[in-house]
C-alpha positions in Angstrom: 78.4 116.2 113.6 79.8 119.4 112.6 83.6 120.3 112.1 84.9 123.1 114.0 87.3 125.1 112.5 90.4 124.2 115.3 89.1 120.5 113.9 89.7 121.8 111.1 92.8 123.2 111.1 94.3 120.0 113.6 93.4 117.4 110.7 95.3 119.7 108.0 98.7 120.1 110.2 98.1 115.8 111.5 98.1 115.5 107.5 101.3 117.7 106.3 102.9 116.2 109.8 104.6 113.9 107.2 104.8 116.7 104.3 101.9 115.6 101.3 101.2 118.0 98.4 97.6 119.6 98.3 95.7 116.7 96.3 96.0 114.1 99.5 95.5 116.9 102.0 92.2 117.6 99.9 91.9 113.5 100.1 92.7 113.0 103.8 90.8 116.1 105.4 87.5 115.5 103.2 88.2 119.3 102.3 87.0 121.0 98.7 90.7 123.0 97.1 88.7 126.0 98.0 88.7 125.2 102.0 92.2 124.3 101.8 93.3 127.3 100.2 91.7 129.3 102.8 93.4 127.0 106.0 96.6 127.2 104.1 96.9 130.5 103.9 95.8 130.8 107.5 98.2 128.2 108.8 100.9 129.0 106.8 100.4 132.8 108.1 100.3 131.9 111.9 104.1 129.6 111.4 102.2 126.3 111.6 102.7 124.9 108.2 105.7 125.2 105.7 105.4 125.1 101.7 108.3 123.8 99.8 108.3 122.6 96.2 104.5 122.1 96.3 104.9 120.4 99.6 103.2 121.1 102.8 105.1 120.9 106.2 104.1 120.6 109.6 106.4 122.4 111.4 107.5 122.4 115.1 105.2 125.2 116.1 102.0 123.1 114.5 102.8 119.9 116.1 102.7 122.1 119.2 99.4 123.2 118.4 98.4 119.9 117.8 100.0 118.2 120.9 98.5 120.9 122.6 94.8 121.2 120.8 94.2 117.2 121.7 95.3 117.7 125.2 92.7 120.7 125.3 90.0 118.3 123.4 89.9 115.6 125.9 88.4 117.9 128.9 85.9 118.8 125.9 84.9 115.6 124.9 
């Protein structure tokens, strides 16, 4: 089954909740570096992720998105 863009964003945000480097995001989300770069740019632009010294952290806004996404996803499944 193909993951949606929202699924991928939620996966990235969950992986970054503890603070991770880009390589860990690639392995943790099963994406390549090109795609991670695209998604990180979007997520940073939306204020869902912050980068500090090469480490990516999910912001409170990003954590709220993940919570809401999981809640709404329960209705779909």
